[in-house]
C-alpha positions in Angstrom: 66.0 104.5 206.1 68.1 106.0 203.3 71.8 106.5 203.6 73.0 110.0 203.8 73.5 111.7 200.4 77.2 111.8 199.5 78.1 115.2 198.1 80.3 113.4 195.6 77.2 111.9 194.0 75.6 115.2 193.1 76.5 116.4 189.6 75.1 118.8 187.1 74.6 119.1 183.3 76.8 122.1 182.6 74.9 122.9 179.4 72.1 124.2 181.7 74.4 127.1 182.8 74.3 128.4 179.3 77.9 129.6 179.4 81.0 128.8 177.3 82.1 125.3 178.2 85.2 126.3 180.3 83.2 128.8 182.2 80.3 126.3 182.8 82.7 123.6 184.1 84.4 126.1 186.3 81.0 127.3 187.7 80.0 123.7 188.4 83.2 123.2 190.5 82.7 126.6 192.3 79.2 125.6 193.3 80.4 122.3 194.8 79.2 119.8 192.2 81.4 116.8 191.8 80.3 115.2 188.5 79.3 116.8 185.2 77.4 115.8 182.1 77.6 117.9 178.9 76.7 117.9 175.2 79.2 118.5 172.4 77.5 121.6 170.8 80.5 123.7 171.9 82.7 124.6 168.9 85.9 123.4 170.6 84.3 120.0 171.4 82.6 119.4 168.0 82.7 115.5 167.8 83.9 115.2 164.2 86.8 117.6 164.8 87.7 116.5 168.4 91.3 115.4 168.3 93.0 113.1 170.8 95.0 116.1 172.1 91.9 118.3 172.6 90.1 115.5 174.3 93.0 114.8 176.6 93.4 118.5 177.6 89.7 118.9 178.2 89.5 115.9 180.4 92.5 117.1 182.4 90.9 120.5 182.8 87.8 118.9 184.2 89.6 116.6 186.6 91.9 119.3 187.8 88.8 121.1 189.1 87.9 118.0 191.1 85.1 116.9 188.8 84.3 113.6 187.3 83.2 113.6 183.6 80.2 111.3 184.1 78.4 111.4 180.8 78.0 113.1 177.4 74.7 113.8 175.7 73.7 113.0 172.2 70.5 115.0 171.9 69.4 115.9 168.3 66.0 117.6 168.4 64.1 116.8 165.3 66.0 113.6 164.5 63.6 110.9 165.7 64.7 107.2 165.7 61.3 106.3 164.3 61.6 108.6 161.3 62.7 106.5 158.3 63.8 109.7 156.4 66.2 110.8 159.1 67.1 107.9 161.3 70.4 107.2 159.5 71.5 110.8 160.2 70.6 110.3 163.8 72.6 107.1 164.0 75.6 108.7 162.3 75.6 111.7 164.6 75.2 109.5 167.6 78.2 107.4 166.4 80.3 110.6 166.4 79.4 111.3 170.0 80.3 107.7 171.0 83.7 108.2 169.3 84.2 111.3 171.3 83.2 109.5 174.5 85.7 106.8 173.9 88.5 109.4 173.3 87.5 111.2 176.5 87.1 107.9 178.4 83.5 108.9 179.3 81.5 105.8 180.2 78.0 106.9 179.3 76.3 108.7 176.4 72.7 109.7 177.1 70.0 110.7 174.6 66.5 112.0 174.9 64.0 109.8 172.9 60.4 110.3 172.1 58.1 107.4 171.6 59.9 104.3 170.4 56.8 102.0 170.3 53.3 102.1 168.9 51.1 104.0 171.3 48.3 101.3 171.3 50.0 98.0 170.7 53.3 98.8 172.4 55.2 97.1 169.6 58.7 98.5 169.1 59.2 100.6 166.0 61.2 98.6 163.5 63.2 101.7 162.5 64.0 102.5 166.2 64.9 98.9 167.0 67.3 98.6 164.1 68.9 102.0 164.8 69.4 101.1 168.5 70.9 97.8 167.5 73.4 99.6 165.4 74.1 102.1 168.1 74.5 99.2 170.6 77.1 97.6 168.4 79.0 100.8 168.0 78.8 101.6 171.8 79.9 98.1 172.7 83.0 98.3 170.4 84.0 101.5 172.1 83.3 100.4 175.7 80.6 103.0 176.1 77.0 102.6 177.4 74.2 104.3 175.4 71.5 105.4 177.9 68.1 106.4 176.5 66.0 108.9 178.4 62.4 107.7 178.0 59.5 110.1 178.2 56.5 109.3 175.9 56.5 105.5 176.2 54.8 103.8 179.2 56.9 101.5 181.4 55.5 98.5 179.7 56.4 99.8 176.3 59.9 100.9 177.4 60.5 97.4 178.7 59.5 96.0 175.3 62.0 98.1 173.4 64.8 97.4 175.9 64.0 93.6 175.6 63.9 93.9 171.8 67.4 95.4 171.7 68.7 93.0 174.4 72.1 94.6 174.7 74.3 95.4 177.7 75.3 98.6 175.8 71.8 100.1 175.7 70.4 101.1 179.1 68.3 103.8 180.7 69.1 107.3 182.0 66.2 108.0 184.3 64.8 111.6 184.0 61.7 111.6 186.2 60.6 115.1 184.9 60.5 113.9 181.3 58.3 111.0 182.3 56.0 113.1 184.5 55.5 115.7 181.8 54.3 112.9 179.5 51.9 111.6 182.0 54.1 108.6 183.0 55.1 107.5 186.5 58.9 107.4 187.1 58.4 105.0 190.1 56.9 102.4 187.8 59.8 102.4 185.4 62.3 102.3 188.3 60.5 99.4 189.9 60.1 97.5 186.7 63.6 97.9 185.3 65.9 98.6 188.2 68.9 96.9 186.6 68.6 99.0 183.5 69.2 102.4 185.2 72.8 103.6 184.7 72.4 107.3 185.3 70.0 109.4 187.3 68.8 112.9 186.4 67.5 115.1 189.2 64.8 117.2 187.5 61.2 118.0 188.7 58.0 118.8 186.9 54.2 118.8 187.2 52.5 115.8 185.9 51.0 115.9 182.4 47.8 114.2 181.3 45.8 113.4 178.2 44.9 117.0 177.5 48.1 118.8 178.3 51.8 118.2 179.1 53.4 118.9 182.4 56.0 121.7 182.9 59.4 121.7 184.5 59.7 123.2 188.0 62.3 123.8 190.5 63.4 120.7 192.4 60.9 119.9 195.1 58.1 122.1 193.6 56.8 119.5 191.2 54.8 116.3 191.6 57.7 113.9 192.4 58.1 112.4 195.8 61.9 112.9 196.0 62.5 111.0 199.2 60.6 108.0 197.9 62.3 108.4 194.5 65.8 108.4 196.0 64.9 105.4 198.3 63.7 103.5 195.2 67.0 104.2 193.4 69.0 103.1 196.4 66.9 99.9 196.8 67.5 99.2 193.1 71.3 99.3 193.8 71.9 102.6 192.0 75.0 104.2 193.5 76.0 106.5 190.6 75.7 110.3 190.4 72.5 112.3 190.4 72.8 114.9 187.6 70.9 118.0 188.5 69.1 119.6 185.5 67.1 122.8 185.0 66.4 123.4 181.3 63.9 126.2 181.5 65.2 128.5 184.3 65.7 132.2 183.9 68.4 132.1 186.6 70.2 128.8 185.9 73.2 129.1 188.2 71.0 130.2 191.1 68.4 127.5 190.5 71.0 124.7 189.9 72.6 125.6 193.2 69.2 125.6 194.9 68.5 122.2 193.4 71.8 120.9 194.7 70.9 122.1 198.2 67.5 120.6 198.0 68.8 117.2 196.9 71.3 117.2 199.8 68.5 118.1 202.3 66.3 115.3 201.1 69.2 112.8 201.0 70.0 113.8 204.6 66.4 113.4 205.8 
């Protein structure tokens, strides 16, 4: 039996509203979300130009709306940690987001990652391992946790990369849709590495396979057993926010609100 879902634990990635940042944060509060995650692609929040004053004012704005700033994202499409030609750029840009998180007193920075290990042997990429060790050291000095969002690696391969890094500053943000679309089982990752999960994304998808990738769906319309997923998270001792995401919606505000309602209904079951 799962405990009733606390509304304070349901958050949203405000980037998915596709609005200017102040409007997106205000919309999140209006819809009743209580925690937010966001990227720093907004001009006023550019990491390298983010002053202490700007950071302080933005955090105050978020909190005055009754929201908790749960995480920042450091997603850089095209900059793979396994690419020797561009991995230094990825580390440098990630470091800037970690700096911003420290200034804004945000505890977690999440990042989408593709495969970090060899698909057959499961051996961690040397480039990715060294990069993540650098990021771990930077995150630790700033009091921030860097949470990778696995997708292409199997549970066993993900465990190998986490063990290879062996740092309290590198953990996992569990995005079940990303795993499903790659043909992986989120429940296996959650069961195998329960203590590594520091943030939960609430996103659904159809399962992919060897011949094709899955696709994102509305929450509850994909292949994930949400009641079972939430029960596994609770059994693992996860009590943080569930960040609702919908990256491919044509009606983001409507669909994010619907996802919030669905998550509450499952949590109350």
